[in-house]
C-alpha positions, -999 to 999 in steps of 0.1 A, spaced: -137 12 215 -135 -26 212 -118 -40 242 -83 -52 235 -83 -36 200 -60 -6 208 -35 -1 180 -6 24 181 -2 51 155 31 35 145 14 2 138 -12 19 116 15 38 97 35 5 92 4 -13 80 -5 14 55 31 16 42 32 -22 40 0 -22 20 16 3 -5 48 -18 -7 28 -50 -13 7 -33 -40 37 -19 -58 53 -54 -57 21 -69 -70 20 -44 -99 56 -52 -108 48 -89 -109 17 -83 -130 36 -61 -155 64 -87 -157 38 -114 -165 23 -92 -192 -12 -99 -179 -34 -69 -187 -61 -80 -163 -37 -86 -134 -21 -52 -142 -54 -35 -140 -63 -52 -107 -29 -45 -92 -30 -8 -103 -64 -4 -87 -50 -19 -54 -20 4 -56 -42 35 -63 -64 26 -33 -35 19 -10 -18 52 -19 -51 72 -16 -57 57 19 -21 64 30 -22 100 18 -56 104 35 -38 97 68 -11 122 59 16 98 48 38 109 19 42 77 0 59 94 -29 90 101 -8 120 81 -20 124 50 2 88 50 15 81 19 -5 113 1 7 117 -20 38 
């Protein structure tokens, strides 16, 4: 392990959920802007964030998981 790089599980969970929240917000902005390219990029980011979070056992589909 890299010295000084210890991260608690809670911090990892928060980072993953934060990434999902940010990706969802980015998708909303892109949809509102009616920009097909931005929507595609934002959807890819959301898909990746959700896949990664689920890979760590987080249920991001639970109501409120995307809210602060």
